[in-house]
N, C-alpha and C positions, 0 to 999 in steps of 0.2 A: 621878601624872601620866604619861600614856601618851607614848610617843615617836613618836606620829603625830598628824596633824591631823584626819583623817577616816577613817571605816571603811566598807568596802564588803563586805557579805556576799553572795557570789555562790554560796553553797552550793546544790547541786541544779541549777545551770544548766550547760548544756553549751556547748562552743565553737560559735560565737564570742561568746556572750552575756557571759561574764565580762570579756572584752577590751572589748567595746562599752560595758559599764557602767563599767568603769575609765576608758575614754577620756572618757566623759561627765563622770564625777566629777572627773577631772584638769582638764577644761576649765574647771570652776568654781573651781579652786584657784589660788593664787599660786605663782610660781616659788620653789622651796626647800621648799614644804610637802610633807608625806609622807602618802601614802594607804596604809592597811592593807587588804589584800584577803584574803578567806577564800574558798576555792574547793574543790569536791569533785571536779572533773574532772581526772584525771591529765594530760590534754593541756595543762592550763593552765600547767604548768611551762615547757614549750618555748614556748608561746604568749606568755607574759609576757616571756621572755628575748628573743624576736624583736621583740615590741612595744616593749620598752625601746630596743633598737638602732635600730629604725625611727623612733621618735618623739623620741629625745634625752632621754627621761626615764631616771632611774637606778634600776635594780632593786637596792636595797641589801640586801635579805634575801629568802631563799626557803627554806622548810623544810616538811617534812611531819610531821604528828603525828596518829596515829589515823585515817588516811584523809582527813584534811583538809589542804589546802595553804595555807600562809600566806606572803604576800608583802608587802614594804614597798617602795613605789615613790615616789621623790622626783621631784617635778615639775621638769623642766629649764628 
């Protein structure tokens, strides 16, 4: 059982598309649910940190592995 409710693969997309897709996905989720995001744009790290602060969603995890960036965002 995964520790997230929905997955968004934004690989190959550049800013601001990963954020826009995440915003849309989170919009359809309930408070407390977790979205797992996969991105390949290095700018996504700062983008998702800023996005979390601005929207009140919680970025619970952020790591890079083999050129891909993985984020867990909990809907606020």
